[in-house]
C-alpha positions, -999 to +999 in steps of 0.1 A: -700-559-330-735-564-317-759-537-305-787-543-280-811-517-265-832-527-236-869-518-236-868-493-207-839-474-224-858-474-257-888-458-240-866-432-223-850-422-256-884-420-273-898-398-246-867-375-240-858-370-276-894-371-289-887-399-313-915-414-333-921-446-353-894-450-381-869-426-365-832-433-361-808-428-332-771-430-337-746-439-310-713-421-319-678-417-305-671-382-291-640-367-275-644-362-238-670-373-214-669-402-189-677-438-188-662-449-221-640-478-229-612-457-245-597-431-222-606-396-233-636-407-254-673-415-247-705-422-266-730-396-277-764-399-294-778-382-324-811-385-341-800-390-377-803-414-406-776-441-411-750-438-438-728-469-433-739-487-402-718-515-387-745-525-362-782-517-359-813-529-341-849-518-344-869-517-311-904-503-307-902-487-342-869-469-336-837-480-353-806-476-332-772-479-349-734-474-349-716-462-380-687-480-395-663-451-388-668-456-351-659-493-352-624-486-338-639-475-305-655-508-298-626-531-308-646-564-308-669-553-280-707-554-280-727-524-268-757-531-245-778-500-237-794-507-203-814-485-180-803-474-145-834-471-123-815-451-096-802-425-121-834-427-142-814-428-175-798-451-200-763-465-193-738-482-216-725-516-209-697-530-230-695-568-234-665-586-249-673-614-273 
């Protein structure tokens, strides 16, 4: 799995979550929510340090990552975090390899 976070989404997370240089942001699977690729589950975010990352990328000083234990959710799908200008918030796009 690959992880990509677009610059506008990075800036939104930095501002909204008050993230600073060398901080971490985890994308994790949670029960419930909308817009996911597995019915009944969606992605959440948590500012926490990685334990066993399967994918990570550092943009503008922030390391974004997904833990190994959440790999099942993606099932050979890449995560691209884009920004929706109309909604003024990040959106998750899932790309098959």
